[in-house]
C-alpha positions as CSV (number, residue, x, y, z in Angstrom):
1,M,-10.8,52.3,-18.9
2,E,-13.6,54.5,-20.2
3,K,-17.2,53.8,-19.4
4,S,-19.5,52.8,-22.3
5,Q,-22.4,55.1,-23.3
6,P,-25.0,52.7,-21.8
7,R,-23.2,52.6,-18.6
8,I,-22.9,56.3,-18.4
9,M,-26.7,56.6,-19.2
10,L,-27.5,54.3,-16.3
11,D,-25.2,56.2,-14.0
12,V,-26.9,59.5,-14.9
13,L,-30.4,57.9,-14.6
14,H,-29.4,56.5,-11.2
15,E,-28.4,60.0,-10.0
16,L,-31.6,61.5,-11.4
17,V,-34.0,59.0,-9.9
18,R,-32.3,59.4,-6.5
19,S,-32.4,63.1,-6.7
20,R,-36.2,62.8,-7.2
21,G,-36.4,60.8,-4.0
22,L,-37.1,57.4,-5.7
23,R,-35.7,54.3,-4.2
24,Y,-35.3,50.9,-5.9
25,R,-38.5,49.7,-4.3
26,D,-40.4,52.8,-5.7
27,I,-39.1,52.2,-9.2
28,A,-39.9,48.5,-8.9
29,A,-43.5,49.2,-7.8
30,K,-44.0,51.8,-10.6
31,L,-42.7,49.5,-13.3
32,N,-44.2,46.3,-11.8
33,V,-41.0,44.4,-11.4
34,T,-39.1,43.2,-8.4
35,E,-36.6,45.4,-6.5
36,R,-33.9,42.8,-7.4
37,T,-34.6,43.5,-11.1
38,V,-34.1,47.2,-10.6
39,T,-30.9,46.5,-8.8
40,R,-29.7,44.4,-11.7
41,W,-30.6,47.0,-14.2
42,F,-28.4,49.6,-12.5
43,S,-25.5,47.2,-12.0
44,I,-25.1,45.6,-15.5
45,E,-23.8,47.0,-18.7
46,G,-26.5,45.9,-21.2
47,V,-30.0,47.0,-20.4
48,D,-32.8,47.0,-23.0
49,T,-33.6,50.4,-24.5
50,R,-37.2,50.0,-23.4
51,V,-36.1,49.8,-19.8
52,I,-33.9,52.9,-20.2
53,E,-36.9,54.7,-21.7
54,Q,-39.1,53.7,-18.7
55,L,-36.5,54.9,-16.3
56,C,-36.2,58.2,-18.3
57,E,-39.9,58.7,-17.7
58,L,-39.5,58.2,-14.0
59,A,-36.5,60.5,-13.9
60,Q,-38.4,63.1,-15.9
61,V,-35.7,63.3,-18.6
62,S,-36.0,62.6,-22.3
63,F,-34.1,59.8,-23.9
64,P,-32.3,62.0,-26.5
65,L,-31.2,64.4,-23.7
66,L,-29.9,61.5,-21.6
67,R,-28.1,60.1,-24.7
68,A,-26.5,63.5,-25.4
69,H,-25.3,63.6,-21.8
70,A,-23.7,60.2,-22.2
71,S,-22.0,61.0,-25.4
72,P,-18.3,61.9,-25.5
73,P,-17.6,65.7,-25.4
74,L,-16.5,65.9,-29.1
75,E,-19.7,64.1,-30.3
76,R,-21.8,66.5,-28.2
77,S,-20.1,69.5,-29.7
78,V,-20.5,68.2,-33.3
79,R,-24.2,67.4,-32.6
80,R,-24.8,71.0,-31.3
81,R,-23.2,72.4,-34.4
82,D,-25.4,70.1,-36.6
83,D,-28.5,71.2,-34.8
84,R,-27.8,74.8,-35.8
85,G,-27.7,73.8,-39.4
86,N,-24.0,73.6,-40.0
87,R,-22.4,70.8,-42.1
88,D,-22.5,67.3,-40.6
89,R,-19.1,66.4,-39.3
90,Q,-19.6,62.8,-38.3
């Protein structure tokens, strides 16, 4: 079974915050929530977009870039072509 885009986004965010040395307790303190809340965010499928945006700030990655990384390969290649001014293929 393929992972959903939100799940992939959270997985990538998880890797990024870890690579920056942030633990769940650090994230919780910075976002003024409990450590349990942070744990829940990374373990469930449906997290509010505002939460993902806050996590993006901590991970030092833009939301659009994170979304692009979570898109299927075909969608990413179409988006790149569109960014260069070619015809929209979606």
